[in-house]
N, C-alpha and C positions, 0 to 999 in steps of 0.2 A: 370510496370508503370501504375498508375491509372489515371493520369491526374488531380488528386485532389490537392488542395493547402494544404500545411502543415501549421498549426497554432500553435504558441507557446503560452503557458499560464503559468504565474508565479505560479498559484495555483497548478500546477501539479509537482512542484519541489520536491526533496527528503526532508525528515525530517531534519530540522536544529537541530544538536546535540551539539550546543554550544562548550564548551571546550573539548568535546569528539571527535569533528570533526578531522578526519585524524589519530586518534589513533587506534591501533589494539585492539582486545578484551583483550589480555593479558595486554596491557598498561592501558586500562580502569580499568580492574580488580585490578591492582596494585595501581593505583592512586585514584580510587573512589570505594573502595570495598563495602561500605554500599549501595550506590546508585545502583551499578551494581547488587548486590544481590537482592535488591528490584525490579529492572527492571526484573531480571530473574524470580522472583516470580509472575510477571504479575501486579505489582502495577503501578499506574499512576506516572511515574517519569519523571521529566524534565531532560532528559539525558544531562548532562553538562550545565544545565541551558537553554537548547533549548526548542523545541516544545513538547507538549504532543501529543500522537497519535490522540486524539480527535480533537486537533487543526488542525492537518494535514487534517483530514476528513472535518473539517469545511471549509477549503479553497479549497479543491480539488473536493468534491462532487458537489458543485454548478456549477463548470466548466463543469462537465460531464452532469448534468441535463439540463443545458442551451443548450448544444450541442445536446442532445437527442431531445429537443423540436423543433429544427430546421431541424431534419431529415425528409425526405420524407417518406411516408407510406412504411413500410417494409424495411426502410433504415438500413444501418449498420454504426456504429460509431467505429472507432479505436482510442484508447487512449494509448499513449506510455508514460511511466513514470518509476519511480524506484519501486522496489519491496515493500518497506515499505509503500510508498504512495498508491500503488495499493491495498495492504492489508487493509489499513484503508478505502479506497473507497469501497471495497467489503463488509467489515463489516458494514459500515454505510448504504449502499444501501440495504443490506439484512436484515437490522434492527436488527442486533445482538448486544448484550451487548458488550462494548469495551473489557472487559476481555476475550471474546471469539474470538476476532480478530486474536489472535495468532494461532488458530486452522488451519488457512490456511497454516502455515509454510512459508518458503521462496519461492520466485518465482525465478526459475532458469533463467539465462541469456537467452534471446531470446525466452522465453516461454510466454504463454498468458493464460488469463482466459476468459471465455465467459459467459456473463449474458444475460438473456432474460426476457421479461416482461410476467408475468403470470397473471391470473385473480386476484390474491391477492398480486401482487407486483413483485419485482425482484426475479429471480431464478438463482442460480449458475448452469450452464450447463457443464462447464469444468473448471478445474484449473490446472495450471502448465502443460498445453498441449504443445506438440511439442517435447517432449523428455521423456525418462524414468525418473522417479524420481531419482535424485541423490542428495547427500548432498549439501546444499548451504553453502558457506563459512560463518561462524558465526552463523549458525542455530544450536540451542541447544548445544552451546559450552560454 
């Protein structure tokens, strides 16, 4: 127990996937083959008419940056969210082109990433920490 308050932020919710919500990868592949193939190629696709990855970053990163500004010197911020949302936050904070955000792969359940501030901005110190890398359901399928 840390004694710290938990704060909920709508901006940290998972990506809204429109009509793809609740479907398996096989179901999406069968029902939306062209969009699914484009998504697999890394194209900016509104999965099921839902959010683009860049839009997820647009709503989640400001939540993180606002919380960082409130930290005491040498403070630590813990952000808990879904893997897709975390991936977009990492990509945006590290100033990577959105097509490169997939390089992080899936974030396994109960694992974490660690960012630190360097002289030239954010640096990725750890990713998918807490376990040996194991396949994440839906990753590269």
